[in-house]
MARROZA-386986 format. One line per 8 residues: number of its first residue (from 1); for each residue x, y, z of C-alpha. Coordinates in nm, 3 decimals, padded with zeros to 5 digits. Layout:
BEGIN
NUM = X,Y,Z ~ ...
END
This chain:
BEGIN
1 = -07.994,-01.046,07.617 ~ -07.988,-00.887,07.965 ~ -07.684,-00.699,08.078 ~ -07.429,-00.884,08.281 ~ -07.517,-00.684,08.592 ~ -07.879,-00.799,08.598 ~ -07.977,-01.046,08.873 ~ -08.039,-01.410,08.792
9 = -08.411,-01.489,08.796 ~ -08.464,-01.832,08.947 ~ -08.841,-01.854,08.898 ~ -09.134,-01.692,08.722 ~ -09.213,-01.511,09.047 ~ -08.881,-01.326,09.024 ~ -08.976,-01.124,08.716 ~ -08.959,-00.766,08.839
17 = -08.877,-00.437,08.679 ~ -08.773,-00.115,08.849 ~ -09.139,-00.013,08.874 ~ -09.269,-00.340,09.019 ~ -09.334,-00.422,09.381 ~ -09.135,-00.696,09.542 ~ -09.303,-01.042,09.549 ~ -09.407,-01.012,09.916
25 = -09.555,-00.667,09.860 ~ -09.723,-00.780,09.541 ~ -09.892,-01.069,09.725 ~ -10.006,-00.834,10.004 ~ -10.140,-00.580,09.756 ~ -10.315,-00.830,09.530 ~ -10.644,-00.776,09.714 ~ -10.633,-00.404,09.625
33 = -10.631,-00.393,09.246 ~ -10.799,-00.083,09.102 ~ -10.841,00.018,08.739 ~ -10.701,00.358,08.656 ~ -10.804,00.561,08.353 ~ -10.517,00.725,08.174 ~ -10.551,01.093,08.102 ~ -10.520,01.191,07.739
41 = -10.251,01.447,07.669 ~ -10.172,01.601,07.339 ~ -10.132,01.375,07.037 ~ -09.756,01.417,07.058 ~ -09.745,01.312,07.422 ~ -09.981,01.023,07.354 ~ -09.741,00.888,07.096 ~ -09.456,00.885,07.343
49 = -09.619,00.821,07.683 ~ -09.859,00.553,07.558 ~ -09.596,00.353,07.370 ~ -09.673,-00.018,07.425 ~ -09.448,-00.181,07.682 ~ -09.275,-00.510,07.619 ~ -09.561,-00.685,07.799 ~ -09.794,-00.584,07.515
57 = -09.643,-00.856,07.298 ~ -09.914,-01.115,07.248 ~ -09.783,-01.458,07.346 ~ -09.914,-01.765,07.171 ~ -09.880,-01.648,06.812 ~ -09.505,-01.687,06.754 ~ -09.321,-01.967,06.575 ~ -09.100,-02.195,06.784
65 = -08.824,-02.429,06.674 ~ -08.739,-02.715,06.912 ~ -08.412,-02.907,06.901 ~ -08.354,-03.207,07.127 ~ -08.031,-03.396,07.191 ~ -07.982,-03.719,07.382 ~ -08.184,-04.011,07.516 ~ -08.544,-04.126,07.480
73 = -08.631,-03.959,07.810 ~ -08.512,-03.627,07.673 ~ -08.706,-03.685,07.351 ~ -09.020,-03.751,07.553 ~ -08.968,-03.423,07.740 ~ -08.929,-03.244,07.407 ~ -09.255,-03.394,07.280 ~ -09.441,-03.279,07.591
81 = -09.305,-02.925,07.562 ~ -09.399,-02.907,07.194 ~ -09.751,-03.028,07.270 ~ -09.814,-02.773,07.542 ~ -09.684,-02.488,07.330 ~ -09.892,-02.595,07.030 ~ -10.203,-02.633,07.247 ~ -10.148,-02.279,07.372
89 = -10.140,-02.150,07.015 ~ -09.771,-02.131,06.925 ~ -09.672,-02.272,06.587 ~ -09.408,-02.544,06.610 ~ -09.187,-02.517,06.303 ~ -08.915,-02.735,06.151 ~ -08.755,-02.427,06.000 ~ -08.516,-02.270,06.249
97 = -08.470,-01.960,06.036 ~ -08.837,-01.862,06.043 ~ -08.875,-01.927,06.416 ~ -08.910,-01.640,06.662 ~ -08.782,-01.850,06.952 ~ -08.550,-02.151,06.979 ~ -08.618,-02.409,07.251 ~ -08.295,-02.606,07.295
105 = -08.333,-02.931,07.490 ~ -07.984,-03.047,07.588 ~ -07.794,-03.364,07.681 ~ -07.507,-03.370,07.930 ~ -07.377,-03.726,07.878 ~ -07.080,-03.636,07.657 ~ -06.880,-03.327,07.568 ~ -06.974,-03.327,07.195
113 = -07.344,-03.308,07.277 ~ -07.288,-03.008,07.503 ~ -07.065,-02.848,07.238 ~ -07.350,-02.872,06.985 ~ -07.583,-02.721,07.244 ~ -07.345,-02.432,07.315 ~ -07.295,-02.364,06.945 ~ -07.669,-02.358,06.889
121 = -07.710,-02.098,07.163 ~ -07.447,-01.882,06.995 ~ -07.613,-01.922,06.656 ~ -07.951,-01.828,06.799 ~ -07.809,-01.515,06.958 ~ -07.634,-01.417,06.636 ~ -07.966,-01.458,06.457 ~ -08.144,-01.236,06.714
129 = -08.366,-01.526,06.822 ~ -08.527,-01.554,07.162 ~ -08.386,-01.858,07.346 ~ -08.521,-02.097,07.609 ~ -08.293,-02.372,07.737 ~ -08.402,-02.711,07.867 ~ -08.259,-03.054,07.944 ~ -07.978,-03.183,08.159
137 = -07.702,-02.930,08.083 ~ -07.863,-02.619,08.237 ~ -08.031,-02.826,08.510 ~ -07.695,-02.963,08.624 ~ -07.494,-02.641,08.587 ~ -07.726,-02.341,08.551 ~ -07.457,-02.088,08.639 ~ -07.219,-02.162,08.355
145 = -07.095,-01.847,08.187 ~ -07.252,-01.916,07.848 ~ -07.597,-01.967,08.009 ~ -07.603,-01.628,08.182 ~ -07.910,-01.416,08.114 ~ -08.096,-01.695,07.934 ~ -08.425,-01.854,08.032 ~ -08.412,-02.213,08.161
153 = -08.686,-02.472,08.207 ~ -08.580,-02.751,08.445 ~ -08.622,-03.121,08.369 ~ -08.902,-03.151,08.628 ~ -09.069,-02.824,08.529 ~ -09.160,-02.899,08.167 ~ -09.529,-02.854,08.248 ~ -09.453,-02.482,08.286
161 = -09.281,-02.435,07.953 ~ -09.560,-02.208,07.827 ~ -09.496,-01.963,08.110 ~ -09.124,-01.957,08.045 ~ -09.165,-01.909,07.669 ~ -09.428,-01.643,07.725 ~ -09.206,-01.439,07.954 ~ -08.899,-01.488,07.736
169 = -09.086,-01.347,07.437 ~ -09.167,-01.043,07.652 ~ -08.796,-00.993,07.713 ~ -08.767,-01.148,08.058 ~ -08.515,-01.407,08.170 ~ -08.679,-01.685,08.372 ~ -08.538,-01.992,08.543 ~ -08.750,-02.278,08.678
177 = -08.523,-02.545,08.826 ~ -08.718,-02.681,09.121 ~ -08.827,-03.039,09.196 ~ -09.180,-03.178,09.187 ~ -09.283,-03.289,09.537 ~ -09.594,-03.418,09.711 ~ -09.594,-03.388,10.089 ~ -09.217,-03.354,10.078
185 = -09.167,-03.664,09.861 ~ -09.001,-03.616,09.523 ~ -09.219,-03.708,09.226 ~ -09.126,-03.859,08.891 ~ -09.177,-03.527,08.720 ~ -09.451,-03.345,08.533 ~ -09.786,-03.511,08.480 ~ -09.804,-03.780,08.213
193 = -10.137,-03.662,08.070 ~ -10.002,-03.331,07.938 ~ -10.049,-03.247,07.569 ~ -09.762,-03.364,07.350 ~ -09.663,-03.384,06.985 ~ -09.509,-03.722,06.911 ~ -09.214,-03.709,06.677 ~ -09.356,-04.030,06.537
201 = -09.736,-04.053,06.580 ~ -09.708,-04.433,06.596 ~ -09.459,-04.441,06.886 ~ -09.529,-04.331,07.243 ~ -09.232,-04.274,07.473 ~ -09.325,-04.311,07.840 ~ -09.082,-04.214,08.114 ~ -09.155,-04.454,08.401
209 = -08.919,-04.288,08.646 ~ -08.656,-04.020,08.664 ~ -08.314,-04.034,08.826 ~ -08.142,-04.345,08.957 ~ -07.999,-04.513,09.267 ~ -07.636,-04.512,09.156 ~ -07.356,-04.259,09.184 ~ -07.137,-04.347,08.885
217 = -06.821,-04.142,08.896 ~ -06.834,-04.042,08.528 ~ -07.204,-03.950,08.510 ~ -07.324,-03.592,08.479 ~ -07.688,-03.690,08.422 ~ -07.721,-03.774,08.791 ~ -07.657,-03.406,08.869 ~ -07.957,-03.314,08.655
225 = -08.206,-03.598,08.707 ~ -08.121,-03.672,09.071 ~ -08.225,-03.972,09.278 ~ -08.487,-04.225,09.178 ~ -08.848,-04.104,09.161 ~ -09.106,-04.334,09.003 ~ -09.450,-04.271,08.857 ~ -09.738,-04.477,09.004
233 = -09.839,-04.783,08.803 ~ -10.194,-04.661,08.747 ~ -10.071,-04.336,08.588 ~ -09.840,-04.526,08.353 ~ -10.114,-04.769,08.253 ~ -10.355,-04.481,08.189 ~ -10.096,-04.312,07.969 ~ -10.051,-04.633,07.769
241 = -10.427,-04.668,07.724 ~ -10.457,-04.310,07.603 ~ -10.173,-04.366,07.357 ~ -10.341,-04.668,07.200 ~ -10.665,-04.470,07.171 ~ -10.469,-04.216,06.967 ~ -10.341,-04.470,06.716 ~ -10.006,-04.560,06.873
249 = -09.884,-04.911,06.794 ~ -09.548,-04.915,06.977 ~ -09.460,-04.803,07.329 ~ -09.108,-04.737,07.455 ~ -09.053,-04.741,07.830 ~ -08.763,-04.517,07.921 ~ -08.573,-04.376,08.218 ~ -08.218,-04.342,08.347
257 = -08.256,-04.698,08.482 ~ -08.580,-04.887,08.419 ~ -08.463,-05.179,08.634 ~ -08.475,-04.961,08.945 ~ -08.837,-04.867,08.881 ~ -09.065,-04.872,09.184 ~ -08.808,-04.917,09.460 ~ -08.906,-04.577,09.600
265 = -09.282,-04.644,09.594 ~ -09.299,-05.005,09.707 ~ -09.331,-05.186,09.376 ~ -09.104,-05.317,09.098 ~ -09.055,-05.338,08.723 ~ -09.214,-05.682,08.660 ~ -09.532,-05.572,08.841 ~ -09.555,-05.268,08.613
273 = -09.488,-05.470,08.298 ~ -09.756,-05.730,08.375 ~ -10.009,-05.449,08.418 ~ -09.903,-05.288,08.091 ~ -09.923,-05.602,07.877 ~ -10.287,-05.636,07.982 ~ -10.375,-05.320,07.787 ~ -10.158,-05.369,07.477
281 = -10.386,-05.448,07.179 ~ -10.307,-05.727,06.934 ~ -10.052,-05.614,06.678 ~ -09.896,-05.353,06.908 ~ -09.561,-05.391,07.086 ~ -09.378,-05.272,07.396 ~ -09.004,-05.206,07.413 ~ -08.825,-05.189,07.745
289 = -08.547,-04.934,07.790 ~ -08.207,-04.947,07.954 ~ -08.155,-05.131,08.283 ~ -07.839,-05.169,08.485 ~ -07.732,-05.523,08.591 ~ -07.780,-05.495,08.971 ~ -08.154,-05.434,08.959 ~ -08.244,-05.685,08.690
297 = -08.064,-05.965,08.874 ~ -08.340,-05.981,09.136 ~ -08.612,-06.032,08.875 ~ -08.453,-06.258,08.615 ~ -08.723,-06.527,08.623 ~ -09.010,-06.281,08.590 ~ -08.828,-06.073,08.331 ~ -08.770,-06.379,08.116
305 = -09.142,-06.457,08.123 ~ -09.230,-06.100,08.028 ~ -08.974,-06.085,07.746 ~ -09.130,-06.402,07.604 ~ -09.470,-06.232,07.585 ~ -09.588,-06.199,07.222 ~ -09.653,-05.825,07.262 ~ -09.317,-05.744,07.425
313 = -08.997,-05.718,07.222 ~ -08.737,-05.978,07.326 ~ -08.485,-05.698,07.366 ~ -08.294,-05.556,07.660 ~ -08.032,-05.282,07.684 ~ -07.788,-05.368,07.965 ~ -07.480,-05.142,07.979 ~ -07.165,-05.323,08.091
321 = -06.928,-05.024,08.035 ~ -06.616,-05.235,08.098 ~ -06.523,-05.602,08.141 ~ -06.266,-05.517,08.408 ~ -06.379,-05.543,08.770 ~ -06.120,-05.289,08.880 ~ -06.248,-05.035,08.626 ~ -06.608,-05.105,08.726
329 = -06.508,-05.043,09.088 ~ -06.356,-04.707,08.995 ~ -06.675,-04.628,08.805 ~ -06.882,-04.724,09.113 ~ -07.107,-04.939,08.896 ~ -07.207,-05.167,09.188 ~ -07.171,-05.494,08.998 ~ -06.893,-05.712,08.863
337 = -06.847,-05.868,08.521 ~ -06.977,-06.201,08.652 ~ -07.310,-06.033,08.738 ~ -07.343,-05.904,08.383 ~ -07.261,-06.245,08.238 ~ -07.515,-06.410,08.467 ~ -07.790,-06.179,08.341 ~ -07.698,-06.226,07.974
345 = -07.651,-06.602,07.995 ~ -07.979,-06.655,08.181 ~ -08.182,-06.443,07.940 ~ -08.023,-06.601,07.634 ~ -08.120,-06.942,07.768 ~ -08.475,-06.855,07.878 ~ -08.561,-06.611,07.594 ~ -08.436,-06.775,07.272
353 = -08.314,-06.521,07.018 ~ -08.320,-06.227,07.259 ~ -08.128,-05.917,07.153 ~ -07.890,-05.786,07.419 ~ -07.758,-05.436,07.355 ~ -07.478,-05.291,07.567 ~ -07.255,-04.985,07.616 ~ -06.878,-04.969,07.657
361 = -06.660,-04.676,07.762 ~ -06.310,-04.677,07.616 ~ -06.028,-04.512,07.809 ~ -06.184,-04.459,08.149 ~ -05.927,-04.317,08.395 ~ -05.697,-04.590,08.519 ~ -05.794,-04.839,08.247 ~ -05.486,-05.046,08.158
369 = -05.416,-05.237,07.838 ~ -05.503,-05.555,08.026 ~ -05.836,-05.406,08.136 ~ -05.919,-05.312,07.781 ~ -05.830,-05.656,07.649 ~ -06.082,-05.806,07.892 ~ -06.345,-05.584,07.732 ~ -06.241,-05.695,07.385
377 = -06.276,-06.061,07.494 ~ -06.627,-05.995,07.626 ~ -06.739,-05.847,07.294 ~ -06.579,-06.137,07.106 ~ -06.761,-06.381,07.334 ~ -07.112,-06.239,07.299 ~ -07.086,-06.062,06.962 ~ -07.346,-05.808,07.063
385 = -07.562,-05.711,06.762 ~ -07.609,-05.363,06.911 ~ -07.304,-05.206,07.075 ~ -07.272,-04.841,07.177 ~ -06.902,-04.751,07.190 ~ -06.810,-04.433,07.373 ~ -06.471,-04.273,07.407 ~ -06.441,-04.142,07.762
393 = -06.495,-03.769,07.809 ~ -06.438,-03.619,08.157 ~ -06.750,-03.425,08.251 ~ -06.700,-03.118,08.471 ~ -06.794,-03.170,08.833 ~ -06.774,-03.550,08.826 ~ -06.524,-03.752,09.034 ~ -06.386,-03.916,08.718
401 = -06.282,-03.576,08.584 ~ -06.037,-03.546,08.877 ~ -05.881,-03.888,08.824 ~ -05.554,-03.937,08.630 ~ -05.660,-03.949,08.266 ~ -05.569,-04.200,07.996 ~ -05.381,-04.020,07.715 ~ -05.611,-03.899,07.437
409 = -05.426,-04.097,07.171 ~ -05.468,-04.417,07.372 ~ -05.841,-04.355,07.421 ~ -05.881,-04.291,07.052 ~ -05.692,-04.607,06.955 ~ -05.893,-04.824,07.194 ~ -06.215,-04.683,07.056 ~ -06.093,-04.761,06.704
417 = -05.987,-05.116,06.798 ~ -06.321,-05.196,06.958 ~ -06.509,-05.050,06.662 ~ -06.309,-05.267,06.424 ~ -06.393,-05.575,06.628 ~ -06.762,-05.485,06.630 ~ -06.766,-05.444,06.253 ~ -06.579,-05.771,06.196
425 = -06.892,-05.984,06.237 ~ -07.239,-05.976,06.083 ~ -07.508,-06.076,06.333 ~ -07.789,-06.128,06.083 ~ -07.638,-06.331,05.799 ~ -07.787,-06.657,05.928 ~ -08.136,-06.507,05.916 ~ -08.152,-06.471,05.537
433 = -08.435,-06.692,05.415 ~ -08.637,-06.669,05.736 ~ -09.002,-06.568,05.746 ~ -09.049,-06.303,06.015 ~ -09.333,-06.105,06.168 ~ -09.250,-05.732,06.174 ~ -09.417,-05.409,06.289 ~ -09.372,-05.115,06.049
441 = -09.339,-04.780,06.228 ~ -09.121,-04.529,06.042 ~ -08.931,-04.425,05.731 ~ -08.560,-04.490,05.681 ~ -08.314,-04.201,05.693 ~ -08.253,-04.222,05.319 ~ -08.631,-04.230,05.257 ~ -08.594,-04.538,05.036
449 = -08.759,-04.787,05.274 ~ -08.997,-04.820,05.563 ~ -08.841,-04.939,05.890 ~ -08.991,-05.232,06.079 ~ -08.879,-05.443,06.371 ~ -08.913,-05.814,06.426 ~ -08.996,-05.970,06.769 ~ -08.630,-05.928,06.876
457 = -08.631,-05.557,06.787 ~ -08.396,-05.619,06.497 ~ -08.434,-05.366,06.218 ~ -08.595,-05.488,05.897 ~ -08.629,-05.263,05.591 ~ -08.944,-05.316,05.385 ~ -09.081,-05.158,05.065 ~ -09.236,-04.811,05.094
465 = -09.596,-04.918,05.064 ~ -09.822,-04.674,05.257 ~ -10.058,-04.963,05.331 ~ -09.786,-05.118,05.550 ~ -09.729,-04.823,05.783 ~ -09.848,-04.899,06.136 ~ -09.920,-05.260,06.042 ~ -09.779,-05.592,06.158
473 = -09.697,-05.804,05.854 ~ -09.498,-06.113,05.762 ~ -09.192,-06.080,05.540 ~ -08.932,-06.305,05.382 ~ -08.577,-06.195,05.467 ~ -08.372,-06.177,05.147 ~ -08.070,-05.966,05.251 ~ -07.872,-05.883,05.565
481 = -07.633,-05.603,05.656 ~ -07.447,-05.506,05.970 ~ -07.735,-05.317,06.128 ~ -08.039,-05.435,05.934 ~ -08.216,-05.696,05.728 ~ -08.435,-05.647,05.421 ~ -08.769,-05.819,05.392 ~ -09.033,-05.867,05.123
489 = -09.395,-05.886,05.244 ~ -09.559,-06.226,05.203 ~ -09.865,-06.191,04.980 ~ -10.081,-06.454,05.150 ~ -10.002,-06.353,05.509 ~ -10.246,-06.190,05.749 ~ -10.195,-05.819,05.818 ~ -10.260,-05.699,06.173
497 = -10.376,-05.342,06.225 ~ -10.239,-05.267,06.569 ~ -10.405,-04.931,06.614 ~ -10.749,-04.937,06.775 ~ -10.814,-04.594,06.621 ~ -10.673,-04.371,06.349 ~ -10.323,-04.244,06.431 ~ -10.286,-03.873,06.486
505 = -10.151,-03.671,06.196 ~ -09.787,-03.567,06.197 ~ -09.763,-03.265,06.427 ~ -10.110,-03.313,06.576 ~ -10.134,-03.252,06.949 ~ -10.198,-03.554,07.170 ~ -10.374,-03.549,07.502 ~ -10.598,-03.247,07.462
513 = -10.889,-03.261,07.705 ~ -11.252,-03.255,07.597 ~ -11.271,-02.900,07.734 ~ -11.005,-02.793,07.488 ~ -11.169,-02.979,07.202 ~ -11.515,-02.830,07.269 ~ -11.357,-02.486,07.284 ~ -11.192,-02.551,06.948
521 = -11.509,-02.675,06.784 ~ -11.736,-02.402,06.920 ~ -11.490,-02.117,06.900 ~ -11.565,-02.034,07.265 ~ -11.323,-01.891,07.514 ~ -11.126,-02.107,07.751 ~ -11.039,-01.916,08.065 ~ -10.727,-02.003,08.262
529 = -10.780,-02.072,08.630 ~ -10.602,-01.831,08.865 ~ -10.267,-01.955,08.984 ~ -10.133,-01.812,09.304 ~ -09.778,-01.895,09.198 ~ -09.793,-01.674,08.889 ~ -09.788,-01.292,08.909 ~ -10.121,-01.125,08.830
537 = -09.960,-00.946,08.537 ~ -09.862,-01.281,08.389 ~ -10.208,-01.428,08.456 ~ -10.376,-01.139,08.275 ~ -10.163,-01.173,07.964 ~ -10.200,-01.553,07.978 ~ -10.578,-01.519,07.994 ~ -10.576,-01.296,07.685
545 = -10.376,-01.549,07.489 ~ -10.561,-01.856,07.616 ~ -10.898,-01.727,07.504 ~ -10.793,-01.770,07.141 ~ -10.969,-02.070,06.978 ~ -10.630,-02.213,06.875 ~ -10.750,-02.560,06.783 ~ -10.969,-02.454,06.490
553 = -10.885,-02.670,06.192 ~ -10.923,-02.378,05.954 ~ -10.632,-02.139,05.972 ~ -10.847,-01.843,05.875 ~ -11.037,-01.829,06.203 ~ -10.717,-01.850,06.403 ~ -10.564,-01.564,06.203 ~ -10.883,-01.361,06.249
561 = -10.884,-01.427,06.624 ~ -10.520,-01.327,06.658 ~ -10.580,-01.015,06.452 ~ -10.877,-00.915,06.669 ~ -10.674,-00.973,06.983 ~ -10.390,-00.759,06.850 ~ -10.635,-00.487,06.752 ~ -10.794,-00.494,07.097
569 = -10.460,-00.449,07.269 ~ -10.361,-00.164,07.038 ~ -10.689,00.008,07.115 ~ -10.627,-00.043,07.485 ~ -10.286,00.124,07.473 ~ -10.356,00.400,07.223 ~ -10.706,00.500,07.318 ~ -10.692,00.511,07.693
577 = -10.752,00.149,07.795 ~ -10.752,00.035,08.148 ~ -10.426,-00.011,08.331 ~ -10.392,-00.257,08.615 ~ -10.168,-00.131,08.893 ~ -10.023,-00.364,09.145
END
């Protein structure tokens, strides 16, 4: 870890040592690059003077452990970063102890999530691991004391994760926190066609936009993700098509507020959804992510039609946060309780059986007992089958953190009371005996069942029959719990295979171009294109690593290639190789 007196490096271009020219001088001198032959001294001097520098470390052969906290958007970012690193040649491992570098992808929504993030940084440092930080915590507050000297990859810079990891392994501290822009206009983020490793090969998470239009007083995510920036419809449709070609059978659309999609680029959410359902194959499903009430109100009629589509889950996550208008005003939520009720009532009428999930914050500053009782009445009225209960945590730098706080004991009691109310009813008891169509996509946490979802995105546990995975089947519901149902497959029912091709294997990289694949099959070199934004020294080392045929299926060839590359570099340093001077 760099000494405290070292300067903060805000970008890859800032990597300089005492011997290096400044960036301006480096750019000016780039046209005059001459090879210089080292003179051989005595064997003793050669052993000292020709000692490999830190830059001789070969990137692309280390093991990396990735940990992600938080929302679906964050998980999608983590999948993209894993895919790029694996495509470059790094080994993504589930074993943190064997990893050479930890990539920690953080969430800033609540204090406990940041505490876990901070503790993981400390553990990595104690274990002498290299560390790269990502996600909303360092993006929102990069100058926090416990982040000093550590490399950071910003939420809109995940397409440059390889560069950051590469330089961190060499011992540099790099920070990329800028925004993606096109002609001065902020973009949704990194390209959607980057390589990725899906946590679940059957589920594709697509971020349709980043940021939001609100300024909620309690929200720290806004500091990291910023204002609304949407991806074009054609790019999102292309990503969905590619996913189905790789065996995906379920797509999740995610963002900080899906309902606001398109307002910055002259379109809207229903327009996007109608385009997407055109490319969803039979037996596959689409799940829409969280939307705030103000932006869904304008599209209720169209949204009801879309949520009735047979390949779209009749499910919507609409956070209410509080049933008190005065609390909502202090939160700056830009809607009242009546707006929320209008959305829920309309959708329940027009989309029979729809699942409405919501969020509630207990103990927001200024919340009175009367305010909280209004929230309790709302939950009693709708008996939400999916309810995310959050005790309020003041996040540093937010307006709510400066407001008079509700006593901790009161917040805790309100959280407990609401939890007890939520657990007092069973939303699925009346469904025992029903015959339902479900899509099987994953394994349960206890590994005893497969997890499926019915058309309302209600969880149904089915027997662990490998023939069911990735299939849409019919089941008879024979048991119900608080958060799930159990179903037995019907023997005479038709089984739909949603995937139009074989799903990728667990850990297999998605989205590799044909150029990559031909290079892998032929064992030929793939040469990186020069990038004016990256120092020549970095480009040279990147070129050495990128020429490895990393996608060979047999591990032996990869090991041989790495060994040859290592040998070549050792020869270069110990036997008078060429030195590039800038």
